Structure formats: structure tokens, C-alpha cells
N, C-alpha and C positions, 0 to 999 in steps of 0.2 A: 505493499501500499503503500504510496504517496505520502511525504511529509512534508506537511504546508507549515510557514513559521508568519507569527504577523508580529509587527512593531504594531504598536499606537492601538490602544482600543476607546479611540472614541468614537461615536455617532457610526462613521463610515466600515470602521475595523469592526465592532461589536454584531454589525448587520452583517458581516459578511464571516464572520463568526459562527454564528446563531445557523448562517445560511450552509455553511462546511458542516456545521455538526449537526443538521436534518441529512445531510450524506452520509454520518460515520465516519468523515475524515479524522486522519492520525495529523492533529492542529500543535503546535505548540503556539504561546505566546508569550508578548513581554508587555508590560506597560511600569510607566514610575507609580503611580495614585494604587496603593495596596489594598484598598478596598474596590476595587475594578476589576483586578483580580481576580479577588474574591468572588466575587461578583460571577465572576465567569470563568471561573475551573469545573463548573461542573459540566460544562460544554466543550471542553479539550481535553487533548492527555495530557499536558502540562503547564502551569500557568506560573511564570514567573514576574516577583518583583526587581524593575530593572532600571538601567540607562541606556538605552541600546547605543546612544551618544559613546558609550564605553565600549572598545573594541571587544574589551578582558568577560564584560557582563552577558554578551553575543554569547563567546567562545563557551561559557560556562553552563548557559540556559541550552546549549547544546544544537545553535542555530547553522553552523555548519555541516549538521547533516541532515539539513531537510534538500529535498527535493527543488521547492521555491518559495520566496519569503516577497509577503506584501509589503511594503510600508507607508503603514494607513494613518501616518503622524496627519495630524491636519494645520494649524496657524505655524508652527513653533519651525520655521525656514531653517536654518541654524540646525536644530536637531535632526531635520529630514533629511539635510545632506550629510551630516555625520553618520549618521545612519546607511545609507546609501555608501558611502564610504567604505564604511565598517563591513557591511556587506560584501563587495568587491574584494576587501581583503582575505576575506574568510575565503572567497569562490564561490561564492552560492548560483549552483545551476543556472537558475531561473529569478531575475531578480525583478520586480513588478514594484515599481513609485508611485505613491500619490502626488498631485500638483493641485493646486491654485491658482494658477496663473501659466499663458505661454510661456513666460522669460521663467518660472518656476521650474517648468517641465522640462524646457534646453537647460536646463542648470544641470537636473537631474540626469537628464541623458550623458550629458557630458561627464556626468562622475558616475557613469557606467550602468545604468538601470536599462534593463532591455529592453520594458514596457513601460512607458508612463500614463496614467489614469485619471482621470480628470473626474470627480467627486458628481460635478452637478451635469455628465453627460454618461461618466456609467456605470450601472447597477453592480451592487453587491451581486445579487443574486445570478447574474450574466459572469459578475468573475469566481465567483467559487463555482463555477459548470466547467470556465474553461481552465482552472486551477485544476480542478480533481480527471477534469479527462486524458487518456490514455495517450492521446496525438492532440497537438496542437490544432485548435479550431478557433475558429472566429464566430461569436455570437451577435444578433444587430433586434435587440430587445421591440418590438412591435406593439402588444399589448401584454395586461397585465398577463405571466406565465409561457406568453405566445414568443419564440425566436424565429427567424434565418438564421439557418447556422450553414460556414460553409466548412464542409467534411472528408474526410480522404475518402473514399471509397472504400468501405470494411471490407474484410479478407474474404469472407463466405459469400460475399457478392459482387466481385471482381469476375470479369471477363465475363457479366451473364447479363442479359439484356434488361432492360427492365421488366417485361413482364413476366421472363423466368422467374426475377427475384422478388416479384410482388412484395414491391415496398410497401405500397398504400394501406392493404390487407393484413402485411403481418406488424408493422411498425408502424403506423398509422399517420407517415409523415406524406408529405406530397416534396418530389423532387422537382421546382423548380425551373434547374437548368444545370447547364454542365461546363465547369471550365477545362479545356482540353492543351497539354503543351502539344504545338506541333515539331513534326519529327526534324525541321530544321529551327535547334535553337536560336536561331535570332529573328527568325516570326514573332508575333507578341500569340501570347497563347488563346484559343478561338473560344469563347461562349456562346451556347446556343440548346433553343430549347427540345430537349428530345421527346423524342417519339415511345414507344410500348416496344418497340426492337432496337431501339439503340443501346450495344452492349457497352456496359459498362470497365472501362480500360485501369487499369490496377493505378496508373499517372493521373487518371482524374478527379478534380475535384467536384462537390455534390456543394449544390447550395440547396437547402429542405427547410419547409415550415411545416411548425408543429410544434407542440406545448412544449415545457421542460422534458418531461417524462420521455416521450416518442422519442426527442431527441439522443435523450443518453440512453437507453434501446437499441436503438441505433448505433450508436457511437459504439456500446458496446457490443455489438455483433462480432 
């Protein structure tokens, strides 16, 4: 199981923690507020009171062993930047950092963040799904509980037509379009609306529409 670290348990961090807990995730959190840490301990594998701006605190808490870390610190720009730098020092595989402005985001990218999120644009539930996916996916929230996801073709569906795979009947999702890499890598990827006889190639990307649960099901296929 993937281990996910959360730095900062403000409103966004707490919502993300609860979303991950709903999926039974192995989650580690650190926050400087003792009462918040105590309150959230029931939702996570390990909750630590500490300062993420201190490299040793993150090491002792076990963040070096996380597959992904989300820096969910809100208004404290200095702590956000220091936590990002410390996570890069720990060689975290996938580092996501929250930004409050475009300039803040640019700084975080320069400090080594792999992904920068903006709480007014990105929902915590969407991020939780992305962090827990076995493969890298992109989710676009359409309405509460409904998303469009860009996913790799699941192994069990590769080299099958849409009709043969019965995606709609089995998973409940709708394949909106397929993005396909051309034989000539210098040419742009081809995006098209498929018919039922279209065979899904192993390197294709599928854009599917469905509920959170339906998308989870096809990703796990």
C-alpha cells in the first residue's frame, strides 16, 4: 500500500486527510498544533506534533519512507518553502505543494515541487484519488462526485475493442475519447471519439466520465 505524508492540517489538509481515510490509506501527518494532531490521529496511521521546517523532525516522523508527500501549509509562506526544501533533501519520490498565488506556486516549483495545487481550484477529494491511484491519472471535477479522468488503458482491457471490453456495462463509465501516440513521435498525439469497434492500444490514454467509485473500479482493473 502506498504511504502518503501530509504536512499541515489546516482546512485543506484536514479535508484531504479525511478523504484518504475514507479509502483506508496509509497516511502520516505532521502539524505544529497539538490539539489538531490529537483530533486527527484517529484517521491516520501515524500523527506527529512537529515543525516541518525542521529537517530532523521530518526524518524522525518517517516522511523519508513516504511514496508521496503533500505540503498543505496555508498562509505561512516561509514554512511552506522550508518544508518543500526539506522534502527534496529527503528525496521524496512525489512532492505536491499547496500554493496561495501564482508567484507562490512558481517559487515552490523552483524549490523542487513536482506538482503545485491551488486550493481554490483543486478539491481535496480529487487530490486524494490521484494520490491513491496505482498509476498516474488526471481528474477533472464536473460536479459533486462526478469526474472526467484521463487514465492509462487498464492491463485487462488492452488490445480489446470497446465492445469486447464492455466498459460501460462492467464499470459504468463512458469513454469520451481516446488520446493516441502516433508512430512518428514528432507528430502530435491524435485525439478522437471512438466507436464500439475501436481497439484500445496499450499506449492509449482514455478520457472517461463517471462517479468516483466507477472510476476507481476501472483504474483497479
